[in-house]
N, C-alpha and C positions, 0 to 999 in steps of 0.2 A: 512452412506448413501451419496453417491456422486451425481453428476449431473444426472447420469443414474439410480438412485434409489438404492435399497438395494443391498449389495454385500457381499460376504464372507469376514470376517475380520481375519487378522493374530492374533495369541494369544500372541505375544510378539513383542517388538520393532524391533528385528532383522529379523523378518519374512518379506518376500516380497510377493506381489501378483501383478497380471497383469489384465488388463481389456480386455474384449472381444469386446469392442467398439473402433473403430478407432479414434485416436485423430487427430486434424487438423495438428499437428506438429510431428506426428509419423516419426521417422527416422532422426529427426534434433538433432544434438549434440550441447549442450551448456556447456561451461566451465565458471564457475562463481567464480570470485575472490572477489565479493562484500561482505560487512558486514553490520550489524545492520538492517536498515529498507528499504530504497528506492530500492537499488539494489536487495536484497533478495525478496522483494515483487514483483518486476518485473519478476525475474527468476522463482518464484513460479508459476506465471501465465503461463509462457512458459511451465513449467512442467505439470501444470494442462491440458494444451492443447496437451500433449503427448510427448514433447521434453524430451530427456535424459539429465538431468541437473547434471553436476559434480560440486559439491561445494568444492572449494579449500580453506582450512582453515589453520591458523597457528597451529603448533604443541601445544599440551597440552591445552591451553585455547580455541582455535578455535575462531569462530565468537563471538564478544563481546556480541551479543544479547543472547547468551546462559545463561548469568547470569544478564542481565539488570533487574533492579527493585527489586533485591534481597537484603535483609538486610545483612550487613556483619556478618559472623558467623552463618548464617542460611542456611539450605539446602532446595532447592525447593522440593515440594511434589513429583513431577515427575522427579526430577533430573536435570531439565533444566527449564528456565524461560518460562512463557506463551507467551512472545513476540517471542521467538525463535520458539515455536511450531506453532504460528500463521502464520509464514512467510517462513517456510522451508520444507513443505511437497513436495513429488515428486522430491526429490534430493538424490544424493549419495555423500558421503563425503570422501575426501582424505586430509590428513594433509601434507603440504609441507613447508619446510623451504626455503623461497624465498631469504633469506640472504645468502644461500650457492649456489655455482655454480651447485652442483648436483640437488638441489631443482629446480633451474631455468631450468636445462636441462630437468627435467620431465615436467615442465610447458610448455616448448617449444614443447615437443612431443605432449602434449595434444592440444595446440593451433594450431599446423600445421595440425591437423586432425579433428578439430571441425568446425561447421557451424557458431556458434555465441560465442563471448567472451564478458564478462561483468566485469568491475571493477569500484571501486569508491575510488581508491588511490588518493593522492594529485597529482597535476600536476608534471610531470617529473619522478615519481617513476617507472612506467613501462618502460620508455625510459632508465632510468639508468640500469635497469635489462635486457635491450634488449628484452623486452616482449611487446613492443608497436606495433602499427599497421604497421608502416613503416618497422620495423625489421622482420615482419611476412608475409606481403602481397605477397612477391614474392613466398615464399614457399607455401602459402595458398591463392591464388588469390580470392577465393570465400568467404573469411572470412568476416563476419559482426562483427565489433569490436565496442562494446558499452562502452562509457565512461560516468560516472556520477560524476559530480563535485559539489562543494558548489557554487562557483561563476563563474565557467568556467575555461578553461585552460589558458586564458590570461586576461589582464586588471589589473587595480590597486589593486583589491582585490583578485586576483587569488591565491595568496600564503597564504591567511588567511584561517584558518580552521573555519568551521561553521557547525551547525546542523539545524534541523527543527526550533527550537526556534529562533536562530540567524536570519534566513531568514524571520520568522514572523515579527521580529523587523525591519530588513533592508528594507523589501518590503513595509512597511507601514501598513501591515495587523493588527499588534497589536495596532496601533494608532486608528483603527476603532472598536476595540473589548473592550467591557466593558461598564460601565455606564458613562453618562456625568459627567464631573467634578471629576472623579476618575482616578487612575493610569491605564495605559494600562494593558490588560489581555491577556494571551496566549489562543489560541484555545486549547480545552482540549485534542485533538488527534493530531497525527503527520500528519496534513493535507498536509503540503508542501511535506514531504517525500512521502506520499502515492499518491498524485497527480503526483509527479515526476516519480513514478514508472510506472504509466499508460502512461506517455509521453514516457518513455523509451521503453515500450512494443510496443506502436504505431510506434515508429521509427524503431524498430527491424522488425516488420511485414512489414512495407513499404519497408525496405531494402531487406527483403527476396523476396518480390514480384518483386522488381527491378532486383534482381539477376536472376529470371526466364526469364527476358527479355534480360539481358546483359551478364549473366554468371559471373558477377563480384560482389564481395562484396564491402564494403565501411566502413569507420569509421563514427560512429554516436555519437552525444553528447546529453546529457540532464543534467540538473543541478537544484539545489534548487533555484537558482536565476530565471531561466526561468520558473520554476514551480510556484514560488510565484508571478512573474509578470503576469502569465496567470490567476491566481486566482484574481488578482487585476486589470484585463485589463480594465473594464469599469470605474473604478475610475481613472486610469491613463489617459484614453481617455478624461474624463471630465476635468481633470486638463489641459491636452494639448490643449483642445478646448477653455476653458474660465477661466482657472486658479483656479477653485474651488478645495479646499482641504477639504474633509469631516471629520467630527469628530464622536466620538462614540455616539451611540444612544441606547445602551442596546440591547434589542432584536428587536427593531424597524428597519425600512428600509426607506431610503429617497425616494424610488421610488413610494411608495403608502401607503395609509392609509385605512383600518387597515392592518398591516403587522408585527405582533409581538405576544408576549406572553400576555395572559390575565389570571387573577386569577379565580379559580373556588372554589366551596365549599370544594373540597377535593384535590386540587392541582392546576394545570395550564394547559392551552391549547394554541396552536398557532392558530390564525385566520388570513387568508390572503384573501382579497377581492379586487384585484387591479382594476377591471373594474367597470363601473357604473352598468352594468347589474348584475354582481355578488354581488355588494354591495346591490342592491335592494333585492335580494334573501336573503342575510345575514340579513338585517334589518327586513324584514318581518318574518323570521324564529325565530329571537331572541326576538324582541319586536318592533312591527311595530309602535306603538304609540310614543315610545321614539326615535327610530332610523330612521324610514322611513319618514323623514321630508325634506322639500325643502332646509333647511340650509345645509344639508349634501349630496345633490343630485349628484353633479359632482365630478370628481377627484380633480379638482381645489378647489372646496368647502371643501372637506375633508382635503386637504393639508393645506388650509388656517386656518381651525378650528381643526387642528390635536389634540391638547391637549383636547379640548372639546369632540371630537369624541371618543377618547380613554377612557376618563373617563365615557362617557355614555355607551359604550360597557362593560367596567369593572363592572359598577353598575348592569348590567344584569347578566353577567357570574358569579359573586360572589354568586348569589342566586341558581346556578345550579351546579350539579356535572359535572366532565369532560365528563363522558359518556353521560349525558343529552345534553351537548353542541354538542358533536359529532353526536348524534342521530337527533338533530334539523338541523344541517348544512350539514352533509354528504349527506343526500338524496336530498338536493336541489343544490348539486354540488358547494358548497362553500369549499375552501381549509381549512381544519381543521385537527388538530392532538393533541393528548394528549402528554404532556411533560413527557416522560418515563425516568426512570433511565436505566442504562446499562443492568441490569438484566431483567427488564420488556421488553425492546426492544429485547434482545437476545432470550427470551422465547415466544415472540409474534408469534402466528401460521402463520402470514403472511410471515415472513422471511423464514421459512422452506417451505411453500407452493410455494414460488417464486424461490426455488432452492438456497437459500442463505446460507444453512447450509450443511457442510460436516462433516465426522468423520473418525477417524482412531484409531487403537490400539496402545497404547504407554505405556510402563512400566506396563503392565498388566491391563490397564484401557482403556475404550473407551473415546476418547477425541473429543469434538466437536470443529469445527473451521468454520470461514466464508469462503465461496466459492469465486471463482473468480467472479468479478462483472458484469457478462453477461451470456447469455445462447446461445449455439449453438445447434440446433436441430439435425443436421446431424452428427457432430463430437463434441460431448459434452466434456466440461472440466470435468475431473474426478480426484478423489484421488486414485492414484495407489499405493503409499506407504507412510509410516509415515516419519516425519522429521528424519534425520539420526543421529546416534551417531557420535561423532568426530572420523574421520578416519575409519569409519565402513566398507567402501567399497574399501579400498585401493587396495587390491589384484585383485579384479574383474575389477576395473577401469583400472588398469595398463595392465591387460590381454586383456581387450577390445580394448585398444589403441596399442596393438601389442608389449608390452614389455615382453621379455622372462624372466624366473625365474632367470637365471644367471645375466642378466642385472639389474633386480630389486635388487638382492643381492649387486651388485657393487654399485648401487646408494645409497642403505641403508648404506653401509659401508662408503660412501663418505659424508654422512650427509644430504641426500635429505629429509629425514623424521624427522631428528633431534630427539628432545626429544619425538616425537610421536612414535618412534620405541619401540619395546619390550613391557614389561608389562605396561608402562605408557599409552599405547593406551587405557586403560580401565578407565582412570580417569574421563572421561566425561560420562560414562555409566549411563543411566537413571535408576531410581528405587533403 
């Protein structure tokens, strides 16, 4: 079920299907050289919106995300990792050896005919191959060329490799995460990567709109550094204004009290009541005698007596189930949520009702995935086809981009597709 509701599903990974609903980016061609998380997450959203996304992968192994999280010597149940399935629907795959001139020749043919290009190679790699924006913009003046970096293309750290965890550390995000007096803790998801993917999508869409006004494309940049800084923006502002450097507070928040996890008889809940009016509703609903007292009346009062307020609330919630706390606070418009595990959250009916779940057929099974994080009512984001097998669409992509069969044979003989040619093309097949 995609954004538009139930749809016919193909019965195997290689089947394709199309939507009868127009996508916002129908007719837009994307050539995607990115791997792992941030870039693929961004181009998947473009694909959900209707763009034709060509995923360029290295021969044989392909995108490293195909096997991320797998134990050495084991085979994933669906032939590919859940991470890859989560980030690569609505794409077609071609394997190119960019280390060969023939492979780069194919890449140039794609790049001179597409609307959007995305890569997350280290600084200088695409320039070395003459696949950079400056080498292509004359031949394709409308090209929107998206580059995603760790620290950016210049500066003292630009040549250093990094991933989501490294930027959680560098940005100060890890220094705020965890319990007071204990070592820093990473955020459990790839928050910087996924936030960066949305930044890249936003820049691409802005550049597309600009092109409708000017007729010209442009080079755009996003990075883990800029993404992590945006996540930390109000902490940086506080430091720049008065020198404050915050420390970890567990699940609490320095902005208001209560604003954290509280224990219940069967688990935990989050309660957030930042305003005086919401606090009064919270106190009345939980235990007016214990909580609705003058000592805790104002924001400043609750900040001053933080530990006391938290202990008083916890003494009440420990006697209630998580559902009972939600039933007391939800109806009086106090921010409250049960602390779910991933399975409970994934299966909660609210996610599907909000359009947050899509599905596709892969390796003979129906696979669920998280949808793009928004809804468009006129041109909905949809799942049009499953994540691709490595090099699955080579022939049709090359034909769509105007390469004749004899030219394809010449390029294959010259090593454009390298080890991805011939029978090895099946090594990544799912199932």
